[in-house]
Backbone bond lengths (Angstrom), bond angles and torsions (degrees), N, CA, C in turn:
res aa  C-N    CA-C-N  psi(-1)  N-CA   C-N-CA  omega(-1)  CA-C   N-CA-C  phi
1 X - - - 1.519 - - 1.483 107.81 -
2 X 1.373 116.81 122.92 1.465 118.54 -178.84 1.505 113.57 -77.43
3 X 1.363 113.48 170.19 1.445 118.53 -176.83 1.571 115.77 -56.48
4 X 1.342 117.00 -39.03 1.463 121.62 -178.61 1.528 109.49 -62.38
5 X 1.313 116.86 -39.64 1.396 118.60 -176.53 1.491 114.44 -73.33
6 X 1.318 110.53 -33.72 1.549 117.70 172.63 1.504 109.91 -62.35
7 X 1.280 118.36 -43.73 1.503 125.98 -176.97 1.593 106.97 -63.58
8 X 1.375 115.96 -41.47 1.488 117.70 -174.68 1.517 111.80 -68.99
9 X 1.393 120.29 -18.07 1.401 119.35 -178.00 1.519 110.10 -86.52
10 X 1.296 120.44 -7.52 1.463 119.98 -178.09 1.554 110.10 -80.27
11 X 1.324 115.11 158.87 1.453 118.90 178.74 1.487 113.28 83.08
12 X 1.308 115.50 -156.26 1.444 122.47 -179.92 1.573 114.14 -113.46
13 X 1.270 118.76 128.53 1.444 117.81 178.03 1.616 110.15 -88.71
14 X 1.329 115.62 178.89 1.435 119.83 -177.20 1.472 112.83 -58.33
15 X 1.320 118.78 -41.41 1.474 124.58 178.10 1.494 107.55 -59.49
16 X 1.282 120.34 -52.32 1.420 123.23 -178.33 1.486 115.84 -56.43
17 X 1.402 114.53 -42.83 1.505 120.54 176.14 1.553 109.00 -62.44
18 X 1.352 117.08 -39.17 1.431 118.72 -170.77 1.614 105.87 -72.49
19 X 1.308 116.79 -35.39 1.471 117.33 -177.86 1.532 108.89 -72.01
20 X 1.338 117.58 -38.79 1.457 119.05 178.59 1.522 109.96 -63.14
21 X 1.348 119.17 -41.50 1.446 122.38 176.01 1.586 113.62 -63.40
22 X 1.310 112.91 -37.70 1.504 113.94 -179.44 1.525 109.84 -74.99
23 X 1.269 121.41 -32.97 1.454 120.38 175.67 1.541 110.65 -68.13
24 X 1.323 118.81 -37.88 1.429 123.54 179.22 1.580 108.53 -64.48
25 X 1.324 115.18 -44.91 1.446 122.03 -179.89 1.482 110.82 -64.25
26 X 1.329 118.53 -43.89 1.424 121.80 176.14 1.538 113.81 -59.71
27 X 1.344 116.29 -43.98 1.444 118.73 175.51 1.536 114.19 -61.94
28 X 1.295 118.26 -36.80 1.423 124.87 178.33 1.564 109.42 -66.67
29 X 1.330 115.98 -43.35 1.453 120.64 178.80 1.555 110.97 -68.20
30 X 1.318 118.55 -38.33 1.424 122.65 175.41 1.501 109.95 -62.06
31 X 1.303 119.82 -44.59 1.465 123.02 177.34 1.520 108.89 -55.70
32 X 1.379 115.12 -41.62 1.472 118.51 -172.77 1.514 109.86 -76.07
33 X 1.310 121.19 -18.39 1.498 122.21 -170.49 1.595 112.03 -116.21
34 X 1.367 113.69 -62.67 1.482 114.79 -162.14 1.544 109.95 -118.90
35 X 1.241 121.73 3.00 1.524 124.38 -179.62 1.432 109.30 -123.30
36 X 1.370 117.51 104.17 1.445 118.17 -179.96 1.585 110.09 -79.84
37 X 1.293 112.90 145.26 1.540 117.28 -173.60 1.476 110.97 68.14
38 X 1.336 114.86 -142.05 1.452 116.09 -178.83 1.553 114.20 50.51
39 X 1.278 114.39 53.04 1.490 117.65 -174.11 1.453 114.29 -65.47
40 X 1.370 116.49 -19.05 1.457 121.22 176.27 1.510 112.67 -54.43
41 X 1.400 115.80 -30.21 1.499 118.32 179.98 1.471 109.40 -64.38
42 X 1.295 123.50 -37.68 1.451 122.80 -179.19 1.573 111.02 -77.77
43 X 1.353 115.44 -29.12 1.448 117.11 175.44 1.503 109.43 -63.93
44 X 1.391 116.27 -46.98 1.450 122.35 178.69 1.585 109.02 -61.93
45 X 1.328 115.07 -35.06 1.419 121.18 -176.60 1.501 111.59 -67.41
46 X 1.338 123.22 -19.03 1.462 124.24 179.14 1.491 111.21 -65.20
47 X 1.273 121.88 -19.66 1.415 125.48 -173.31 1.643 111.06 -80.28
48 X 1.321 111.28 -17.29 1.512 115.85 -172.91 1.509 112.65 -64.36
49 X 1.384 117.81 -54.24 1.457 117.01 -173.00 1.517 114.86 -60.56
50 X 1.353 119.50 -47.62 1.435 115.95 178.17 1.573 113.83 -54.87
51 X 1.358 115.47 -39.74 1.500 114.48 178.60 1.529 110.67 -65.92
52 X 1.347 118.92 -39.72 1.450 118.01 176.61 1.484 112.38 -66.84
53 X 1.307 118.72 -32.37 1.529 120.87 174.11 1.448 109.69 -65.27
54 X 1.304 118.38 -46.13 1.451 122.20 178.45 1.523 114.38 -59.36
55 X 1.348 114.34 -39.54 1.543 122.29 178.89 1.554 108.58 -71.49
56 X 1.317 115.86 -31.63 1.454 119.53 176.56 1.539 111.70 -60.25
57 X 1.348 113.51 -46.86 1.491 120.90 178.50 1.473 108.60 -65.77
58 X 1.308 122.42 -38.40 1.467 125.56 -177.83 1.575 105.02 -65.64
59 X 1.368 116.24 -44.24 1.451 117.93 -177.04 1.548 110.96 -70.07
60 X 1.369 116.66 -29.40 1.389 120.54 177.99 1.547 111.31 -62.99
61 X 1.317 116.40 -43.70 1.421 121.85 -176.96 1.560 111.62 -79.60
62 X 1.223 116.69 -20.28 1.522 116.57 -177.92 1.442 115.80 -110.19
63 X 1.394 113.98 -1.60 1.482 115.84 178.94 1.536 111.48 -72.32
64 X 1.338 113.51 140.55 1.499 118.60 -179.32 1.547 107.29 -82.98
65 X 1.267 117.69 -17.82 1.492 120.24 -176.06 1.547 108.94 -147.24
66 X 1.282 115.31 95.00 1.539 120.33 -172.31 1.593 108.17 -70.47
67 X 1.333 116.70 -26.51 1.422 119.02 176.38 1.511 111.82 -62.75
68 X 1.327 115.28 -46.33 1.469 122.39 178.94 1.577 108.61 -66.46
69 X 1.330 117.83 -37.38 1.431 118.51 176.49 1.494 113.81 -62.40
70 X 1.336 114.17 -40.92 1.506 121.58 178.19 1.561 107.12 -63.77
71 X 1.264 117.69 -47.86 1.477 124.96 -175.71 1.539 108.64 -61.07
72 X 1.292 117.14 -46.43 1.472 119.83 -177.08 1.549 107.40 -63.82
73 X 1.305 119.60 -47.98 1.448 121.41 175.59 1.554 111.60 -56.61
74 X 1.236 119.47 -42.94 1.472 123.04 -178.52 1.523 110.08 -62.14
75 X 1.361 116.91 -47.73 1.422 122.41 -178.21 1.531 110.86 -60.45
76 X 1.350 118.70 -44.31 1.378 120.85 179.16 1.515 117.79 -76.77
77 X 1.329 113.01 -21.93 1.468 119.82 171.54 1.611 110.08 -64.91
78 X 1.340 115.20 -41.85 1.416 121.91 177.59 1.531 109.78 -67.27
79 X 1.314 113.39 -47.99 1.527 123.09 179.72 1.540 111.29 -55.23
80 X 1.338 115.18 -35.93 1.486 120.51 -173.61 1.489 115.43 -88.67
81 X 1.366 115.38 -9.76 1.457 117.83 -176.47 1.534 115.50 -66.57
82 X 1.248 118.23 -35.08 1.463 121.54 178.73 1.566 109.83 -70.61
83 X 1.259 120.79 -51.83 1.482 121.10 179.92 1.604 108.17 -61.80
84 X 1.288 117.22 -36.66 1.454 117.45 177.41 1.487 111.86 -61.92
85 X 1.386 116.60 -48.82 1.433 120.01 -179.75 1.587 111.64 -59.27
86 X 1.328 115.57 -42.65 1.409 118.98 176.10 1.517 114.12 -61.41
87 X 1.314 117.15 -38.52 1.510 117.57 -179.31 1.469 109.97 -75.99
88 X 1.313 121.05 -40.03 1.399 123.00 -173.66 1.526 113.97 -77.81
89 X 1.339 114.42 -40.08 1.471 118.77 -171.59 1.583 114.00 -127.78
90 X 1.287 113.71 -9.84 1.485 117.20 178.08 1.477 111.06 77.25
91 X 1.350 120.22 17.70 1.538 124.61 -177.74 1.460 107.42 -128.63
92 X 1.378 114.95 158.08 1.483 120.05 177.75 1.483 110.63 -70.38
93 X 1.343 118.30 -34.54 1.537 119.00 179.82 1.528 108.31 -124.40
94 X 1.283 114.34 141.62 1.523 120.64 179.60 1.451 108.37 -151.71
95 X 1.307 120.99 108.59 1.464 126.00 -170.75 1.504 112.53 -83.34
96 X 1.343 118.95 -14.04 1.477 122.75 -171.77 1.488 116.04 -90.35
97 X 1.322 116.29 -2.02 1.406 117.71 -179.57 1.585 108.76 -160.38
98 X 1.313 115.85 127.64 1.522 119.14 -177.18 1.496 107.51 -118.92
99 X 1.397 113.78 154.66 1.460 118.85 -174.97 1.538 113.68 -68.51
100 X 1.282 110.16 161.04 1.440 118.29 -173.29 1.572 116.48 -66.32
101 X 1.277 114.56 -17.44 1.519 116.48 179.14 1.577 106.24 -66.28
102 X 1.298 118.89 -32.63 1.521 119.96 178.12 1.542 107.01 -63.91
103 X 1.370 117.87 -37.68 1.465 119.05 -178.78 1.578 108.28 -64.80
104 X 1.294 116.85 -44.47 1.437 120.16 177.37 1.541 115.36 -64.53
105 X 1.353 112.50 -33.71 1.459 120.09 176.94 1.546 108.99 -63.98
106 X 1.355 115.25 -50.27 1.462 115.47 -177.81 1.488 110.93 -64.97
107 X 1.375 118.06 -36.06 1.443 121.08 177.35 1.529 111.98 -62.67
108 X 1.276 114.52 -41.70 1.512 119.70 174.62 1.546 114.49 -57.08
109 X 1.364 112.26 -45.79 1.423 119.46 178.12 1.542 112.04 -62.34
110 X 1.293 116.71 -39.69 1.430 120.33 176.60 1.541 111.41 -58.69
111 X 1.306 112.83 -49.25 1.491 117.85 -179.21 1.535 110.91 -63.73
112 X 1.273 119.63 -38.89 1.412 122.78 176.56 1.509 114.62 -56.90
113 X 1.364 113.51 -47.00 1.467 120.56 178.17 1.534 111.53 -65.10
114 X 1.234 118.05 -43.37 1.475 121.42 177.69 1.491 113.38 -61.66
115 X 1.313 113.46 -42.05 1.512 123.82 177.90 1.439 110.63 -61.61
116 X 1.348 120.54 -41.93 1.437 123.41 -179.44 1.532 111.58 -64.69
117 X 1.356 116.15 -40.73 1.449 118.95 175.85 1.468 113.54 -70.42
118 X 1.293 118.62 -39.49 1.500 122.39 177.34 1.519 110.99 -60.01
119 X 1.320 116.80 -44.88 1.535 119.62 -179.72 1.509 111.76 -69.99
120 X 1.318 119.06 -36.26 1.509 119.80 -178.32 1.497 115.72 -77.33
121 X 1.344 114.56 -40.08 1.425 117.79 -176.04 1.500 116.50 -97.05
122 X 1.335 115.57 -27.33 1.530 122.00 177.67 1.559 110.23 47.70
123 X 1.319 115.45 50.12 1.441 123.62 179.56 1.484 108.06 -133.18
124 X 1.373 114.89 119.33 1.507 122.03 -174.40 1.548 109.20 -61.29
125 X 1.287 118.10 -47.99 1.461 122.35 -176.91 1.468 112.06 -61.68
126 X 1.334 114.90 -50.42 1.524 117.13 -179.75 1.451 111.81 -63.08
127 X 1.363 114.92 -39.97 1.497 119.81 179.52 1.510 109.63 -60.97
128 X 1.278 117.48 -38.01 1.540 122.68 -178.26 1.507 106.53 -65.70
129 X 1.312 120.36 -48.46 1.435 125.74 -176.78 1.470 106.83 -63.01
130 X 1.304 119.72 -46.00 1.508 120.95 -176.59 1.603 106.96 -67.53
131 X 1.260 119.12 -37.00 1.404 120.38 177.80 1.530 112.45 -59.88
132 X 1.277 116.21 -42.56 1.496 119.36 178.63 1.482 110.95 -69.94
133 X 1.329 118.13 -40.39 1.445 121.19 179.17 1.553 114.67 -64.76
134 X 1.331 112.06 -50.62 1.435 120.62 178.37 1.528 115.43 -60.53
135 X 1.415 108.54 -38.68 1.528 114.43 176.95 1.473 111.99 -68.12
136 X 1.343 116.00 -36.35 1.514 117.12 171.73 1.434 116.07 -56.99
137 X 1.389 115.52 -44.30 1.458 119.77 -179.00 1.514 109.87 -66.69
138 X 1.344 116.03 -41.15 1.456 119.24 175.11 1.547 112.81 -59.34
139 X 1.309 113.34 -42.91 1.496 119.55 178.87 1.572 108.11 -60.55
140 X 1.347 115.18 -45.83 1.429 117.29 -178.51 1.448 114.38 -66.69
141 X 1.305 119.33 -41.01 1.541 122.95 175.77 1.561 110.88 -63.45
142 X 1.361 116.81 -42.84 1.427 116.94 -178.15 1.552 112.14 -68.91
143 X 1.297 112.85 -35.72 1.504 116.49 -179.02 1.528 111.38 -73.18
144 X 1.364 117.27 -44.46 1.419 122.07 -178.99 1.574 111.08 -65.58
145 X 1.310 116.72 -38.48 1.504 118.66 -179.36 1.562 112.09 -85.03
146 X 1.345 116.22 3.80 1.456 120.09 172.87 1.577 114.52 57.47
147 X 1.360 113.20 39.63 1.459 113.37 173.82 1.494 112.51 -73.17
148 X 1.298 118.73 167.47 1.422 124.00 179.70 1.600 108.76 -61.12
149 X 1.241 118.75 132.99 1.487 127.24 -175.88 1.503 113.82 70.23
150 X 1.304 118.78 -0.25 1.449 128.35 176.90 1.579 109.37 43.47
151 X 1.293 112.67 -143.78 1.556 118.16 -177.75 1.535 112.34 -61.84
152 X 1.319 115.61 -31.34 1.482 118.53 -176.51 1.565 110.45 -65.16
153 X 1.315 117.47 -23.58 1.433 121.33 175.83 1.539 107.93 -69.97
154 X 1.250 115.68 -35.91 1.510 121.02 -179.66 1.574 109.72 -67.87
155 X 1.342 112.94 -42.27 1.412 119.31 -179.69 1.602 110.98 -66.10
156 X 1.299 116.69 -32.85 1.472 121.64 173.91 1.550 110.12 -65.84
157 X 1.308 118.33 -43.37 1.404 122.81 -178.32 1.535 107.72 -64.78
158 X 1.390 117.73 -48.33 1.451 121.07 -177.70 1.566 109.78 -65.85
159 X 1.293 118.78 -29.54 1.462 120.00 176.07 1.461 110.34 -62.68
160 X 1.350 121.56 -49.01 1.425 122.45 -179.66 1.551 108.40 -67.80
161 X 1.312 119.57 -32.13 1.404 118.93 -179.27 1.559 110.67 -68.84
162 X 1.289 116.48 -45.92 1.459 119.98 -178.76 1.541 112.80 -69.31
163 X 1.333 118.81 -27.06 1.381 123.22 -178.87 1.596 111.13 -87.31
164 X 1.305 116.44 -5.59 1.475 122.21 -176.75 1.513 112.62 -58.67
165 X 1.302 115.74 126.69 1.472 125.00 -179.59 1.557 116.51 62.38
166 X 1.404 113.19 13.75 1.481 111.97 175.61 1.606 110.02 -77.68
167 X 1.303 113.99 154.36 1.431 118.85 -175.01 1.531 110.48 -61.21
168 X 1.325 113.59 -45.59 1.505 117.46 -178.90 1.573 109.30 -115.98
169 X 1.369 111.42 53.91 1.442 118.61 -178.11 1.481 113.16 -62.33
170 X 1.309 118.53 -28.87 1.476 125.17 -178.01 1.530 111.07 -59.71
171 X 1.370 113.00 -37.43 1.450 117.32 -176.46 1.582 111.07 -69.89
172 X 1.328 112.87 -44.13 1.458 114.72 176.82 1.538 112.16 -67.01
173 X 1.253 119.00 -39.35 1.471 120.97 176.15 1.522 112.60 -59.71
174 X 1.361 115.97 -42.91 1.477 120.80 -179.76 1.496 108.60 -65.07
175 X 1.318 118.95 -53.36 1.429 122.23 -177.51 1.519 114.37 -60.78
176 X 1.397 114.58 -38.40 1.420 121.79 179.10 1.466 110.72 -69.80
177 X 1.323 122.18 -46.96 1.500 118.68 -179.64 1.509 112.26 -70.23
178 X 1.333 120.24 -27.70 1.470 121.80 176.12 1.540 106.00 -66.02
179 X 1.316 119.61 -46.90 1.496 121.35 -176.03 1.522 111.91 -66.14
180 X 1.405 114.38 -42.34 1.520 118.47 -178.35 1.472 109.49 -67.73
181 X 1.299 117.31 -43.65 1.543 118.94 -170.23 1.494 113.14 -93.23
182 X 1.316 119.52 -18.76 1.438 117.44 -178.62 1.544 113.52 -110.09
183 X 1.299 115.05 -13.83 1.504 114.47 179.70 1.523 112.72 -129.05
184 X 1.249 117.39 -11.79 1.494 121.23 175.43 1.538 113.04 -107.40
185 X 1.385 112.69 -62.01 1.471 119.01 -177.36 1.491 107.26 -94.57
186 X 1.350 116.68 74.61 1.538 118.47 -173.36 1.530 109.62 -83.88
187 X 1.260 121.57 -60.19 1.514 125.02 -179.71 1.470 108.66 60.97
188 X 1.339 117.33 -143.73 1.520 121.72 -177.09 1.466 111.86 -64.82
189 X 1.362 113.94 151.59 1.507 121.54 175.56 1.408 110.43 -129.32
190 X 1.378 114.11 161.11 1.426 119.58 172.61 1.537 110.50 -125.21
191 X 1.298 117.27 144.14 1.510 118.31 -175.29 1.507 110.92 -71.91
192 X 1.297 117.23 135.07 1.409 125.40 -179.01 1.532 108.36 -124.30
193 X 1.366 114.09 118.68 1.490 118.96 -175.56 1.538 108.47 -103.42
194 X 1.390 111.98 120.35 1.438 118.09 -178.63 1.558 107.77 -139.40
195 X 1.290 115.47 125.01 1.473 122.69 169.67 1.573 108.26 57.18
196 X 1.341 116.06 40.35 1.501 121.20 178.17 1.482 113.84 78.17
197 X 1.310 118.38 2.92 1.449 119.33 175.44 1.512 111.86 -116.23
198 X 1.356 115.72 152.31 1.439 119.15 -179.56 1.574 111.62 -112.40
199 X 1.315 113.44 123.71 1.488 117.13 -178.26 1.539 105.84 -116.08
200 X 1.411 111.99 154.20 1.493 118.62 179.23 1.546 102.34 -97.48
201 X 1.300 113.10 118.02 1.502 120.76 176.58 1.486 111.11 -100.84
202 X 1.351 116.66 114.47 1.518 120.83 -178.95 1.526 106.65 -59.72
203 X 1.329 116.01 132.70 1.428 123.62 172.38 1.539 111.63 -54.97
204 X 1.370 109.56 -40.05 1.512 114.99 -178.99 1.498 112.03 -59.64
205 X 1.295 119.46 -20.46 1.516 122.72 -173.09 1.606 106.36 -67.29
206 X 1.280 117.08 -17.90 1.481 115.82 177.62 1.604 112.54 -68.39
207 X 1.354 110.16 -12.80 1.516 114.37 176.59 1.538 110.73 -62.30
208 X 1.364 118.18 -24.79 1.411 117.88 -178.15 1.495 115.02 -64.53
209 X 1.365 112.37 -26.02 1.504 119.19 178.16 1.515 112.67 -62.49
210 X 1.288 116.17 -17.05 1.522 117.34 178.07 1.554 111.14 -64.71
211 X 1.280 116.95 -22.36 1.466 121.79 -179.71 1.598 111.81 -64.40
212 X 1.367 115.15 -31.32 1.470 116.45 175.32 1.517 112.59 -61.91
213 X 1.345 120.12 -30.43 1.385 123.18 176.01 1.584 110.40 -85.08
214 X 1.253 116.15 -41.56 1.472 118.24 179.95 1.568 112.80 -64.90
215 X 1.314 117.10 -33.71 1.405 118.80 177.81 1.529 114.01 -75.02
216 X 1.317 115.91 -10.80 1.457 123.01 174.03 1.587 111.47 -86.20
217 X 1.249 117.39 -3.39 1.491 123.38 -174.78 1.486 108.12 -63.96
218 X 1.333 115.93 129.07 1.487 123.69 -174.92 1.548 113.72 -103.93
219 X 1.333 114.52 14.10 1.441 122.99 -179.79 1.614 114.11 59.40
220 X 1.295 116.72 25.75 1.402 120.86 179.63 1.502 108.99 -112.36
221 X 1.343 117.27 148.13 1.456 122.08 178.66 1.538 111.47 -72.96
222 X 1.355 117.85 -40.18 1.405 120.02 -168.62 1.510 111.92 81.74
223 X 1.314 123.32 179.49 1.443 123.22 178.51 1.465 108.71 -51.17
224 X 1.400 115.74 131.17 1.487 114.94 -169.62 1.558 103.82 -155.08
225 X 1.431 114.21 132.15 1.401 120.67 168.43 1.565 106.06 -158.08
226 X 1.285 116.06 178.37 1.495 122.79 -175.39 1.528 109.35 -60.83
227 X 1.356 114.23 -42.80 1.538 115.68 -173.83 1.551 106.86 -67.45
228 X 1.290 121.58 -37.61 1.457 123.01 -177.79 1.584 107.78 -69.32
229 X 1.393 112.88 -39.13 1.475 115.94 -179.94 1.497 115.44 -62.79
230 X 1.309 115.63 -40.12 1.495 120.85 -178.07 1.524 109.85 -81.05
231 X 1.348 116.67 -24.40 1.491 116.80 176.76 1.533 112.13 -67.85
232 X 1.360 114.76 -31.87 1.428 118.08 178.38 1.598 107.37 -69.49
233 X 1.246 115.86 -42.44 1.503 116.16 -179.88 1.516 108.54 -64.73
234 X 1.308 117.76 -42.07 1.510 120.63 -178.39 1.591 114.08 -67.02
235 X 1.389 114.53 -27.05 1.423 117.43 -179.04 1.551 110.19 -63.20
236 X 1.349 116.90 -32.15 1.427 115.16 -176.56 1.575 112.67 -64.34
237 X 1.308 118.71 -55.85 1.470 116.19 -178.67 1.447 112.31 -70.74
238 X 1.329 119.62 -33.58 1.522 120.82 -175.52 1.580 111.53 -67.93
239 X 1.334 117.02 -41.31 1.472 118.79 179.02 1.504 112.06 -67.16
240 X 1.342 119.65 -34.87 1.428 123.71 173.24 1.479 113.95 -64.44
241 X 1.336 115.77 -42.66 1.439 118.88 179.12 1.569 112.46 -65.17
242 X 1.308 113.08 -41.57 1.529 116.27 175.58 1.546 110.07 -61.78
243 X 1.311 118.61 -44.31 1.423 117.10 179.36 1.513 111.81 -66.50
244 X 1.310 119.11 -35.66 1.443 122.22 176.69 1.528 110.10 -58.45
245 X 1.333 116.19 -47.07 1.499 121.90 -179.07 1.536 107.93 -63.49
246 X 1.289 118.67 -41.30 1.467 120.35 -179.56 1.566 112.27 -65.40
247 X 1.298 114.85 -34.72 1.442 121.80 174.47 1.550 113.37 -64.91
248 X 1.394 111.68 -41.67 1.478 121.41 -179.11 1.533 110.14 -59.40
249 X 1.386 113.47 -37.34 1.525 120.49 -177.92 1.496 109.53 -94.32
250 X 1.370 118.26 14.24 1.450 123.18 179.63 1.518 116.50 51.01
251 X 1.305 113.35 43.89 1.414 120.20 176.08 1.496 110.95 -86.02
252 X 1.313 115.38 127.15 1.472 123.11 180.00 1.530 111.27 -126.05
253 X 1.309 114.51 132.68 1.462 117.00 175.87 1.551 113.00 -101.57
254 X 1.261 117.08 145.05 1.503 123.39 178.80 1.508 107.26 -114.03
255 X 1.351 116.56 123.09 1.400 122.62 176.01 1.544 108.81 -97.20
């Protein structure tokens, strides 16, 4: 084995990142449904979406057919809506909250539009303006349609998209995630006592820890085939359906 191959096996590949994000998401959903207390599960769960957003951008740049990529996300977003509604609200239909695949789908559409303009015009200033305008519309659509993470999810996707292949991408990613999760998407907080003072730490700030995994990415797919690819898509609706059933039968786990 030569040196370059040895180097490529270091870090985390796409498969490893996806599994980490799935485990974090599962823990968060378990905390929401069948595990009382154990708030650490939702703290860990905050790392899931940034990793999925990062992988969406990676998939966008490496997909051989972006139309099929979009169609696949669209189909599974529809397929996941019923399990999501059952898990979140215990009903077949719920208009006030939509599953996260719609967020990823809107983010993918935003990137596709920006990329079309970038390739046709090849003008940095125009591309920058279009990126801002299209991102705003994506933010508006995601917020008004009440998808998971709303417009802030779109901003996270655009953040990783605009930082892609930049020399100091990690700086932009760090600043961007801090701003989005600590100053925009605040939500619930926990008291933090330091030096005799009490600060309110946004739970969403734990999302920044996702960068420790993202920065370990080695740009490799890892073991990959069609069965593995679709199993990841199926995991999302199936685990929510199972949790919804457990909630229906009042099953509670104790850690």
